[in-house]
N, C-alpha and C positions, 0 to 999 in steps of 0.2 A: 324673541323668536329664534335667533341663532342659537342661544343656549338650550332651547327646548329640542332643537334638532340634533345637537351634539350630546345630549343627555343619554347615556347608555341604558338607563332604566326605562326610557321611553320606548325602546325597541325590544322586541322579543328575539333573543339570540337564535332560537331554533328556526325562526322564519328566515333568517339571513343565510343559513347554510342549508342547501337543498338536501333532501333525503337521499339522493343518489350519490352524494359525495363519498360516503364510506364504501359503497359498493364499487365505485370506480377507482378508489384509492388502493384497494387490496390487490387487484391484478397488476397495477402499476408498480407497487412495492415488490410484488413477487418477481416481476420482470426485471426490475432494477437489481434485486438480490441475485438473480440468475446471471445477469450480465456482469455483476461484480465478481461472482465466482469464476466465470469464464475468463475475465480479465486477469484475475490473480492466479489462475491455474498455470503452473509451469511444468514442463517436462522434467522429471527427475533425472539428473545426470548420474552416470556411473562414476564420474570423476569427483573425488571429495573436494570440499571447499565450503566457504560460507554460502548460505542460501540467498536467493534473490530477494524475496520478501518485499514485493511491490517497489523495487528500486532502492530500498534502504540498504540492502547488502552491498551493492556496488559503491554506494556513498561511503559506507563504513570502511570497505576494503581500500578505496582510494585515499580516504582520510588517514588510514593507518600507514600507508606508504608515504604520504606527505609528512606525517608526524614522526614516524620512527626512522624513516630512511629506507632505502631499498634493501640493504643487507639485513638489518634487524627485522624488518617486516617479513622478509623471506624466511628467516630463521624461525620467527613466530609461527607462521603458517605451516612450515615443515614440521615443527614440534607438535602442532595441534592436529594436522590432517595427514601427515605422512610425506613421502618423497615426491609424489605427483599431485599438485594442488591447482585448482581452478580459482582465480581471483579476478577482480575487475580493476583495471588501471585506466583512468580517463574514460570510463564508460565502455571500454572494450574488454572482452573476455580474454584473459591472459593465463597461460599455464606456467607454473613454476615447477621445474624438474631439477631435483638435487639428490645427492646421495651422501 
C-alpha cells in the first residue's frame, strides 16, 4: 500500500500543478528581474576607477591593495586610470591622487 502511494506513475503530474501556476509565475519573475536591475543600478561616476559590479569591484580593489601593497597598487591604478582614481579600501570609497 505504501509503495503504491509513492509510485510516480500512479499520479498524473498535470493534476498536481495547478493551471494558474504559470500565470502567477510570470509576473513574479518580471518583478524580481526589475528589482534585480534596480539593485544593480549604479550612478556612473565621473571619476575613473574600477566599477562596482554588485560589490565585486570593491573586493577586487581591496584584495589588490592587500596583495600588492599600497605603493604598487597605487602605481597600478594610476597607470590604468590616470592621476585621479576612485578605489575601495576596506569597503570605503577612497581617492588616489598622484602626479
